[in-house]
N, C-alpha and C positions, 0 to 999 in steps of 0.2 A: 436534474432537479436537485436542489439543495437538501441537506439532511433534515433541516427544519420543515421544509415543505413536504418532504416525504412523510415525516412523522405526522404532520397535520392531516395529510391525505389518509393515512391509516386510521387516525382517530375519527375522522368524518365518516369513513366507511363503517367503522364500528358503531357509530351512533345511528347511521341509516339502518344497519342490521337490527338494532334494538327496536326500531319502529315496527318490525314485523314479528317481534318475539312475544313471549308471554309476559307476565307481570315482571316489572323491573326487579322486585325483591327476589324473584326466582333466578335472576340472571347475574347476580353479583359474583364477580371474580375475586372479591376481597379475600385474601388468605390462601388462594390457590397456589400450589407448588407443582410446577411441571418438571418431572424428572427426565424428560425425553424431548428436548427441543433442538431441532436442526436449524442452522443459520449459516450465512457467509461470515468469514471467508471459508470456502470449501472448493474442492475440485468437482463437485456435483452442483448442478444449477439449484440455487436456493432463492427464496422469495424475499428475504430480508436479512440484513447483517446483524451481528450480535449486539452492537450498540443500539441500533434502532429498535431491535426486538426488546431489549431491556427497558428502554424508555417507554415503548408502547405498553409493555406488561405492567410497568410501574404506574403509568397513567390509568390503566384499567383496574388497578387495585391488587394485582397479583403479588404474592409474597416472595416467590422465588422461581428460579430456572436452573436446570442443569443443562449446559450446552454440550450437545453430542456431535461428534464428528467420527465417521467410520474409520478415517485414515490418519488423523492427526490428534494428538493429545490436546486438551482444552483447558488445562489448569492455568497456563499463562494468559490465555484469552480471558478467562474468568477474572484474573487479577486486574487486567486493563479495563474490562467492562465495569468492574466495581468502582474503579477510580472515576470513570466517565459518568456513571449513572449510580450515584449513591441512593440509598433508600430501598433497595431491593436485594435479596439474597441471590448471588450468582455463584454457581459451582461449575466445575469441569470434571473431566474424567478421561479415560483411555479405553479404546477398543483394541483388543489384542489381535488385530489383523496383520497381514504380512508387512505393511509399511512400518510397523514398530518392532518387527522381528518375531511376530506371532506371539505365542504364549511365552512371554519374556519377563522373568522376574526383575531384571535390571531396568526395564522400561517402567515398571510399576514403582520401583524405588525412586526413579527419577521424577515421576509424577508427584510423589510425596515431597520431594526436595524443592520443587519449584516455589519461588517466593510467594508468600501469602497463604500457602497451605490450602488452596481452594480445590484441589483435585480430590474428588470424593467417591466417584463410581468407577469400578473396573468391570468392563464388559468382556466376557469371553468372545471369541471371534464371531463376527456377523457375516458380512458378504464373503469373507474368505474362509468361513467355517467349512469343514468337510461336509457336514450335513447340508449346508446351503449349496455348495458347488455340485454335489451329487444330485440334489433336488432339481437344480437348474440345468442339469445335463451339460455342464460346461467341461471342457477339456483344458484344465489349467491347474497350477499348483493350489493347494489348499492348506489350511491350518487344522491339525488334528488335536483333539482333546482327549481321545480315548482310543484304545485298541484292545480287541478281544474281551470286551466287556469291563475293562478297567481303565481308570483315569491314568494318563501318562504321568510319570514322576515330576516333570516340569510343571504340570498343572498343579500338583500338590505343593510345589515350591511357591508358586504364585499365591495359592490360597494361604500359605503361611505368612507371606508378606502382607496380604490384605488383612489378615487377623492382627498382625503386629501393629499395624497403623490404623486400625479401626475404620477401615474403608468399607464400602458397600460392594458386594458381589452381584453382578447382573449376568444372567446366563447366556446372553447373546442369541445366536441362531443355532445353537446346539440342538440335538434331537431331544425328544421328550425323555427318553431313557437316560441320555447324558445329563439332562437337567437334574433328574432325580439323583444321579450319582454325584453331581457337583454339589447339590444341596447337602447330601449326607456327609460328604467329605468336608465341606465348609463348616458345618456344625461341629464336626469332630476337631477341626482346626481351631475352633473358637470364634468363628465369624458370627457376629450377632445380626447383621443386617444383610438380607438376601432378597433379591427380586427376580422372578422369572420373567424374562423379556417376552412381551406379547405372546403368551403361550398358545393362543388359539390360531394365530396367523401361520401361514406357510412360511418356512418349511418345518415348523415345530409341531403344530397340530396336536397339542396335548388333549387327551380325553378328560372328561370331567373327573373321572376316578383318579387319574394322574394328578390333576390339579388339587384334588382333595389330599392326596399324599403329600404334595409339595407344601400345602398349607399346614398339614399336620406336623411337618418337619420344621416349621417356623418361617417359611418363605412367604413373601407377598406375591400375588399374581397381578401382572400389569395388563390393563385393558386400554388400548390406544384408540384415539379417535380416527387416526389415519387408517387403521385396520378396517374401517367401515367404508372407506373411499375407494375409488378406482373402478375401472370398467368390468372387472371380473365378478364383483359382487360376492366374493368368497364368504364374507361374514356379514351378518345383519345384526341390528341392535337386539333382536330377539335371541340370537345366539349368545351374546354377551349377558343378557338378562338371565337366561337359564344357568349359565356358568356361575355368575356372581351370586345368585340366590342359592346355588348348590354349595358353593365354597364359603359364603358368608362375607359381608362387606368388611368385616374386621380384618380379613386376609387379602383385600384387594386394593390396588392403587390405579387410579385413572391418570392417563397422561395424554399429551397431544400427538407426539411423534410427527409434528408438522414442521414446515419449513420448505417443503418441496414446491418448486415452481408450478403454479397452476392450482395448488390447493389453497384453502382458506388460510389466512394468517392465524397464528396461534390463539390469540384471545377470541377471535370469531369462531374458530373451530370449537373452543371450549364451550362457548355459549350454546352452539348447536348440539354438542354432545350432552350438555345438561338438559336441554329441552327434550331430547330423545329419551334420556333416562327417566325424566319425569313422566313422559308419555307411557313408559313401561311400568309406572307405579312406584318408582323409588322416591323416598321422601327426601326433603332437603337435608335432613340430618344424615341420612345414609350417603348422599352425594358429598356432603362436607367431609364425612369420615374418609371417603376414598380419594378425594381431591385435595384435602387440606391436612387433616390429622395424620393419616397413615404415611403420606410422603414426607411430612415434617419429621415424624418419628424415624423413618428410614434414614434420613440425612442427619439425625441427631440435632435437630433444631429445637430450641426450648419452647 
């Protein structure tokens, strides 16, 4: 199928979805910034590639995307997508997994140096994180961020690089206690923009008290739509509601974390996410704060 036909199919599917939704005014994606969007090219099966995703998001009124890949930096991809799809903000980042040398200051410096300067988020290790590997009971190498209750020196070096270049720190799949250590050290290093990566999802499982501590230290808490999907049913919208109301919408960011084969495409996931949040009693103003204003502030968008 040609790229144009695929994009047309995505748009038709989105319009069909709207017919089963609530009021159109409640479903507007205008201004939404998705800080956690997976897409092809990837070594993991994805539902849509970066160019088609950007076109679809632009057509649906979204303001911006951060392209995430667990194993490859995406600043160069963001540069190319911006040329192909003007009219939408596209950013990239780097996840400090084993494929980039783990917690590697040189890899972060390279992200910054890529033409365009669109590398914006540095995630601590995700699938290769010690916390993730131990949680999954896997027997393989992992990337460590702490030992004996202290952050490793190389982690502090990376935090210094993030601060120098005004990047965003995301905590990845580190443990809840490591997240709090990272946030404290990041603030001490001068990092202004911090987000705790899906704190309620395994293997992180932050308590509400820990989330309050993170917010009190100046970090945003990320709530992903994909965290509500899957056969395990580990998290429900009511869990998100309790946490968001406890922490406060001013400290929360919504994202899709979509792109997985078999899951809804990003804009359609956003619409369903909004509907579920409205069903929990969140106002449109609160949803806008978490999906538009807060992520824009995190990325230093005007």
